[in-house]
C-alpha positions as MATLAB code, in Angstrom:
seq = 'MNVLFIDQAFQKIYHLSEQEIYTYFHCVCLFFPLRGINMAYLNDVLHAQIDRSFEVLGVIGLLIIQVASIFVTPILAYFFIFHTRFWWLCILYICWYLFLDNEIHERGGRRIEWVRKWSWWTYLSKYFPVKAVRTSNEKLDPKRNYLFCYFPHGVLSTGAFCTLGTNAGGFPELFPDHKTYLHTLSLFFKLPFIRELALWLGGLSASGRSLSHVLSRPEGGNISGLVVGGAVEAFYCKPGLHKIVYKKRKGFIKIAIKKGSPLVPVYCFGETDLYTLSNFSGSAYFNKFRDLVKRVMGFVIIFPKSREFLGILPNRHPLTVVVGDPIDVQKIENPTQEQIDELHQKFEKKLIELFDDQKKNYLENFEEAHLEII';
ca = [
     -76.814  -82.597  -57.247;
     -79.284  -79.773  -56.831;
     -79.027  -76.929  -59.306;
     -78.101  -73.635  -57.639;
     -79.950  -70.646  -59.058;
     -77.572  -67.899  -60.191;
     -78.964  -64.369  -60.187;
     -77.974  -62.301  -63.204;
     -77.211  -59.431  -60.868;
     -74.218  -61.416  -59.577;
     -72.712  -61.276  -63.057;
     -73.230  -57.521  -63.270;
     -71.625  -56.792  -59.931;
     -68.568  -59.034  -60.226;
     -68.149  -58.973  -64.025;
     -68.060  -62.779  -64.334;
     -69.303  -64.793  -67.264;
     -72.055  -67.328  -66.724;
     -69.627  -70.214  -67.314;
     -67.182  -68.832  -64.728;
     -69.960  -68.545  -62.160;
     -71.162  -72.104  -62.725;
     -67.613  -73.450  -62.538;
     -67.054  -71.613  -59.273;
     -70.249  -72.865  -57.680;
     -69.656  -76.398  -58.946;
     -66.448  -76.442  -56.893;
     -68.294  -74.908  -53.945;
     -71.047  -77.526  -54.130;
     -68.467  -80.324  -54.121;
     -66.416  -78.934  -51.241;
     -68.836  -77.394  -48.758;
     -71.094  -80.452  -48.220;
     -67.966  -82.273  -47.061;
     -67.493  -79.530  -44.480;
     -71.078  -79.837  -43.248;
     -72.266  -76.523  -44.713;
     -75.884  -76.178  -45.859;
     -75.968  -75.105  -49.516;
     -79.457  -73.621  -49.162;
     -78.079  -71.350  -46.449;
     -75.149  -70.370  -48.684;
     -77.588  -69.518  -51.453;
     -79.611  -67.310  -49.091;
     -76.441  -65.517  -47.978;
     -75.458  -64.894  -51.592;
     -78.801  -63.355  -52.473;
     -78.782  -61.272  -49.291;
     -75.416  -59.793  -50.295;
     -76.695  -59.069  -53.786;
     -79.748  -57.311  -52.354;
     -77.567  -55.226  -50.040;
     -75.435  -54.195  -53.011;
     -78.503  -52.999  -54.890;
     -79.730  -51.182  -51.786;
     -76.450  -49.248  -51.724;
     -76.882  -48.428  -55.420;
     -80.360  -47.127  -54.626;
     -78.948  -44.752  -52.010;
     -76.234  -43.620  -54.419;
     -79.007  -42.776  -56.875;
     -80.674  -40.604  -54.240;
     -77.393  -38.800  -53.532;
     -76.874  -38.189  -57.246;
     -80.372  -36.747  -57.645;
     -80.339  -34.492  -54.591;
     -76.686  -33.524  -54.237;
     -74.373  -34.383  -57.120;
     -76.852  -33.307  -59.808;
     -76.434  -29.665  -58.805;
     -72.791  -29.826  -59.876;
     -72.719  -32.704  -62.378;
     -75.539  -31.799  -64.775;
     -74.034  -28.431  -65.844;
     -70.764  -30.265  -66.533;
     -72.592  -32.904  -68.592;
     -74.365  -30.200  -70.561;
     -71.024  -28.496  -71.268;
     -69.527  -31.815  -72.395;
     -72.383  -32.635  -74.775;
     -72.356  -29.148  -76.306;
     -68.611  -28.695  -76.816;
     -67.224  -32.220  -77.097;
     -69.796  -34.334  -78.964;
     -71.525  -34.239  -82.331;
     -74.894  -34.096  -80.566;
     -74.338  -30.498  -79.456;
     -77.311  -29.308  -81.492;
     -79.665  -31.724  -79.699;
     -78.482  -30.489  -76.328;
     -78.956  -26.847  -77.321;
     -82.449  -27.567  -78.655;
     -83.339  -29.361  -75.429;
     -82.063  -26.537  -73.223;
     -83.876  -23.904  -75.293;
     -87.070  -25.983  -75.148;
     -87.160  -26.287  -71.386;
     -85.937  -22.736  -70.722;
     -88.462  -21.010  -72.986;
     -91.317  -23.449  -73.693;
     -91.395  -25.796  -70.712;
     -90.004  -23.545  -67.991;
     -93.205  -23.401  -65.916;
     -94.242  -27.045  -65.954;
     -93.161  -27.487  -62.317;
     -95.626  -24.731  -61.379;
     -98.522  -26.225  -63.356;
     -98.847  -29.792  -62.116;
     -95.790  -31.369  -63.753;
     -95.933  -34.637  -65.690;
     -96.044  -37.463  -63.207;
     -95.397  -40.942  -64.696;
     -96.553  -43.897  -62.621;
     -94.127  -46.326  -64.284;
     -91.092  -44.293  -63.191;
     -92.358  -44.167  -59.608;
     -92.532  -47.983  -59.624;
     -88.904  -48.565  -60.609;
     -87.193  -51.296  -58.601;
     -84.426  -48.776  -57.927;
     -86.670  -46.982  -55.429;
     -87.692  -50.273  -53.814;
     -84.051  -51.072  -53.056;
     -83.569  -47.529  -51.751;
     -86.503  -47.985  -49.400;
     -85.189  -51.362  -48.188;
     -81.792  -49.881  -47.322;
     -83.101  -48.240  -44.143;
     -85.915  -49.559  -44.387;
     -88.745  -47.042  -44.912;
     -92.259  -47.768  -43.669;
     -95.399  -45.622  -43.761;
     -98.156  -45.996  -41.162;
    -101.419  -44.240  -40.363;
    -102.861  -43.426  -36.974;
    -106.411  -43.762  -38.300;
    -108.194  -46.237  -40.551;
    -110.560  -43.558  -41.801;
    -110.471  -43.365  -45.582;
    -109.565  -40.046  -47.182;
    -112.250  -38.419  -49.290;
    -111.336  -39.217  -52.936;
    -113.005  -35.986  -54.075;
    -110.807  -33.718  -51.964;
    -107.200  -32.574  -52.203;
    -104.990  -32.835  -49.111;
    -101.866  -31.017  -47.963;
     -99.448  -33.382  -46.187;
     -97.045  -31.377  -43.999;
     -93.873  -33.399  -43.479;
     -91.412  -33.019  -40.579;
     -88.454  -33.004  -40.068;
     -86.358  -32.143  -43.111;
     -83.172  -33.898  -42.011;
     -80.304  -33.820  -44.502;
     -82.006  -35.328  -47.558;
     -85.701  -35.644  -46.594;
     -85.285  -39.327  -47.357;
     -88.588  -40.397  -45.847;
     -90.466  -37.786  -47.867;
     -88.731  -38.828  -51.081;
     -89.492  -42.539  -50.619;
     -93.135  -42.102  -49.622;
     -94.289  -38.998  -51.497;
     -91.844  -39.094  -54.422;
     -92.017  -42.827  -55.242;
     -94.373  -45.778  -54.807;
     -91.861  -47.699  -52.686;
     -92.739  -46.226  -49.287;
     -96.236  -47.658  -48.976;
     -98.422  -44.624  -49.736;
    -100.247  -46.233  -52.715;
    -101.533  -48.919  -50.345;
    -102.495  -46.434  -47.637;
    -104.082  -43.902  -50.009;
    -105.197  -45.816  -53.117;
    -107.557  -43.066  -54.304;
    -104.990  -40.265  -54.315;
    -101.962  -39.276  -56.369;
     -99.027  -37.915  -54.378;
     -96.769  -35.017  -55.333;
     -93.626  -33.827  -53.568;
     -92.957  -30.083  -53.586;
     -89.274  -29.229  -53.483;
     -86.657  -26.653  -54.527;
     -87.285  -24.901  -57.838;
     -83.560  -25.277  -58.505;
     -83.988  -28.947  -59.471;
     -86.277  -27.941  -62.343;
     -83.666  -25.630  -63.808;
     -81.061  -28.395  -64.159;
     -80.951  -30.185  -67.525;
     -81.740  -33.920  -67.577;
     -82.350  -34.263  -63.830;
     -85.449  -32.046  -64.083;
     -87.135  -34.667  -66.254;
     -86.640  -37.385  -63.653;
     -87.903  -35.069  -60.915;
     -91.032  -34.296  -62.939;
     -91.673  -37.972  -63.753;
     -91.524  -38.776  -60.039;
     -94.202  -36.201  -59.302;
     -91.832  -33.476  -58.193;
     -93.123  -29.905  -58.206;
     -91.957  -26.516  -57.020;
     -92.568  -25.614  -53.382;
     -93.931  -22.217  -54.415;
     -97.364  -20.980  -53.436;
     -98.427  -21.004  -57.071;
     -97.564  -24.676  -57.477;
     -99.296  -25.686  -54.244;
    -102.402  -23.741  -55.212;
    -102.505  -25.394  -58.632;
    -102.592  -28.937  -57.231;
    -104.915  -28.181  -54.326;
    -107.427  -26.389  -56.557;
    -108.005  -29.267  -58.983;
    -111.783  -29.737  -59.041;
    -111.715  -33.521  -59.498;
    -109.829  -34.004  -56.204;
    -107.792  -37.099  -55.433;
    -104.438  -35.321  -55.017;
    -101.952  -35.145  -52.142;
     -99.407  -32.336  -52.048;
     -96.435  -33.193  -49.859;
     -94.550  -30.240  -48.392;
     -91.485  -30.315  -46.134;
     -92.537  -27.264  -44.142;
     -89.272  -26.603  -42.302;
     -87.308  -26.335  -45.525;
     -83.591  -26.684  -46.060;
     -82.688  -24.579  -43.005;
     -84.031  -27.392  -40.821;
     -81.029  -29.466  -41.916;
     -78.916  -27.453  -39.458;
     -80.678  -29.277  -36.619;
     -80.036  -32.775  -37.944;
     -78.604  -34.724  -35.027;
     -79.406  -38.223  -33.710;
     -81.781  -37.943  -30.780;
     -82.666  -34.303  -31.504;
     -86.228  -33.473  -32.568;
     -86.156  -29.816  -33.521;
     -88.267  -28.347  -36.294;
     -88.744  -24.938  -37.909;
     -92.411  -23.944  -37.839;
     -93.267  -20.789  -35.876;
     -92.933  -18.388  -38.824;
     -94.131  -20.795  -41.513;
     -97.660  -19.594  -42.274;
     -97.806  -19.421  -46.055;
     -98.990  -23.010  -46.429;
    -101.707  -22.349  -43.837;
    -103.084  -19.464  -45.894;
    -103.093  -21.553  -49.075;
    -104.890  -24.424  -47.330;
    -107.621  -22.048  -46.127;
    -108.048  -20.402  -49.529;
    -108.403  -23.810  -51.212;
    -110.297  -25.534  -48.414;
    -107.752  -28.365  -48.308;
    -107.427  -30.447  -45.120;
    -104.019  -30.326  -43.418;
    -102.387  -33.617  -42.464;
     -99.460  -33.694  -39.980;
     -96.733  -36.153  -40.981;
     -93.702  -36.971  -38.839;
     -90.815  -39.248  -39.807;
     -89.154  -40.989  -36.873;
     -85.523  -41.691  -37.743;
     -84.984  -38.917  -40.301;
     -82.473  -37.106  -38.085;
     -80.613  -40.333  -37.276;
     -79.245  -40.864  -40.781;
     -76.438  -38.306  -40.479;
     -74.625  -36.229  -37.889;
     -73.474  -32.740  -38.784;
     -69.777  -32.049  -38.401;
     -68.897  -29.269  -35.999;
     -67.615  -26.766  -38.510;
     -67.604  -23.087  -37.703;
     -66.199  -21.255  -40.672;
     -64.887  -17.744  -40.925;
     -67.156  -14.745  -41.154;
     -66.619  -14.724  -44.931;
     -67.666  -18.365  -45.238;
     -70.783  -17.777  -43.159;
     -71.731  -14.852  -45.387;
     -71.167  -17.026  -48.442;
     -73.332  -19.785  -46.958;
     -76.131  -17.301  -46.258;
     -75.861  -16.005  -49.818;
     -76.161  -19.529  -51.231;
     -79.209  -20.126  -49.046;
     -80.942  -16.965  -50.299;
     -80.079  -17.400  -53.977;
     -80.034  -21.178  -54.495;
     -82.430  -22.297  -51.775;
     -80.209  -24.934  -50.149;
     -77.772  -24.809  -47.250;
     -74.129  -25.834  -47.116;
     -73.632  -28.451  -44.412;
     -71.060  -31.138  -43.671;
     -72.879  -34.346  -42.727;
     -71.190  -37.580  -41.735;
     -72.287  -41.109  -40.887;
     -70.946  -44.496  -39.842;
     -71.278  -45.936  -43.334;
     -68.852  -45.886  -46.291;
     -66.544  -42.843  -46.012;
     -69.270  -41.085  -44.054;
     -71.126  -40.438  -47.316;
     -73.839  -43.075  -47.247;
     -76.533  -42.531  -44.601;
     -76.769  -44.794  -41.578;
     -78.941  -47.878  -41.929;
     -81.612  -46.704  -39.536;
     -85.343  -47.494  -39.824;
     -87.511  -44.637  -41.065;
     -91.153  -44.670  -40.013;
     -93.329  -42.048  -41.675;
     -96.369  -41.582  -39.423;
     -99.408  -39.930  -41.005;
    -101.772  -38.278  -38.540;
    -105.467  -37.487  -38.782;
    -106.590  -34.816  -41.268;
    -107.489  -31.393  -39.902;
    -110.564  -30.188  -41.726;
    -110.224  -26.696  -43.175;
    -113.113  -24.442  -44.127;
    -112.630  -22.685  -47.451;
    -112.282  -18.905  -47.147;
    -111.315  -16.864  -50.203;
    -109.715  -14.031  -48.207;
    -108.731  -15.308  -44.753;
    -107.837  -12.809  -42.066;
    -104.569  -12.953  -40.168;
    -106.508  -14.045  -37.096;
    -107.965  -17.024  -38.961;
    -104.525  -17.976  -40.265;
    -102.985  -17.764  -36.793;
    -105.792  -19.841  -35.306;
    -105.305  -22.701  -37.774;
    -101.527  -22.375  -37.415;
    -101.793  -22.936  -33.655;
    -104.266  -25.782  -34.108;
    -101.922  -27.577  -36.490;
     -98.991  -27.121  -34.104;
    -101.028  -28.689  -31.303;
    -101.997  -31.664  -33.490;
     -98.391  -32.168  -34.572;
     -97.167  -32.245  -30.963;
     -99.923  -34.711  -30.078;
     -98.896  -36.930  -32.985;
     -95.267  -36.916  -31.856;
     -96.055  -37.572  -28.191;
     -98.529  -40.365  -28.974;
     -96.238  -42.209  -31.388;
     -92.739  -41.696  -29.973;
     -93.025  -44.690  -27.629;
     -93.391  -46.940  -30.685;
     -90.315  -45.762  -32.584;
     -87.845  -44.143  -30.161;
     -85.625  -45.946  -27.658;
     -85.436  -43.227  -25.002;
     -88.900  -41.897  -25.685;
     -89.360  -40.603  -22.116;
     -86.648  -38.006  -22.742;
     -87.722  -37.146  -26.298;
     -89.584  -33.885  -26.802;
     -90.524  -32.020  -29.953;
     -88.858  -28.609  -29.985;
     -90.480  -26.048  -32.266;
     -88.762  -22.823  -33.308;
];
């Protein structure tokens, strides 16, 4: 009888000993051939289910990092300080990052390639799945720094996280001569424990100072990824809707001109199909509270839902991150408002062209799809 390979992951998921698993499959191997069932097929099904389980765990990890960490990490810090004998270590750590390491996310961070290669992120990417493509085969100049402008934000910016924040989305193969960084909310770098993971993944603040630091590195070979629309763009997350916030976003344009960094339009098809926002219109007091949270914390309070488990997990919908052609930018130390507006309009035109040229490849009703810019 052929020996059936048993993945160790099966033991972890179902809490079975190795002997119990072999006994179970011995009975299966004796019974199913009598019923005309192909054991190789059964083995493939088993491994497919195991892979799907790990894909779900990968998504849960993303939710913990981007959502639950905001509430969980302060609770963990409280627990370690007041309910364990390691309270002194926790206090030392918090004092270290608040007073000695509090600006690392503004000064290039501490990106660790090994962390970006974790299998966890590969399973996360396979859940949807996530794929990165380029519209041009022209190689980026390894001696220059580029600003990748990502749209749309969606609920979690999942496509941006997988491609710019990890090595699982395909960017290392597309841009082998460049290191990628993802600029995000400064709030994540004020949370104990989770800040370290964010820094290891190449996470940096979305501030002008942080962008300028990466784009001004003289050796080149860096890609700064910025979700231009920001958290407010999450309000327009709806399947089939392609609405982005751009008209008043000009700070990144000014920085690109001052540093002479080419701008690269990036659009993720499928980002707004992962969740649907619940129709919730709160009271005037709630709306004021939500606006206050947005101003102080930097994120918005929304109520997303999906077709997956309890409406928490995102829909399994393909995400295709399309990278357009670079827009060359001439370096000007003190650009005028006219020069900023001119490049701002040029980028908008290139972004619309990218969307219109590629939508037929990734959207079902592409004839009716139009990019709305506010």
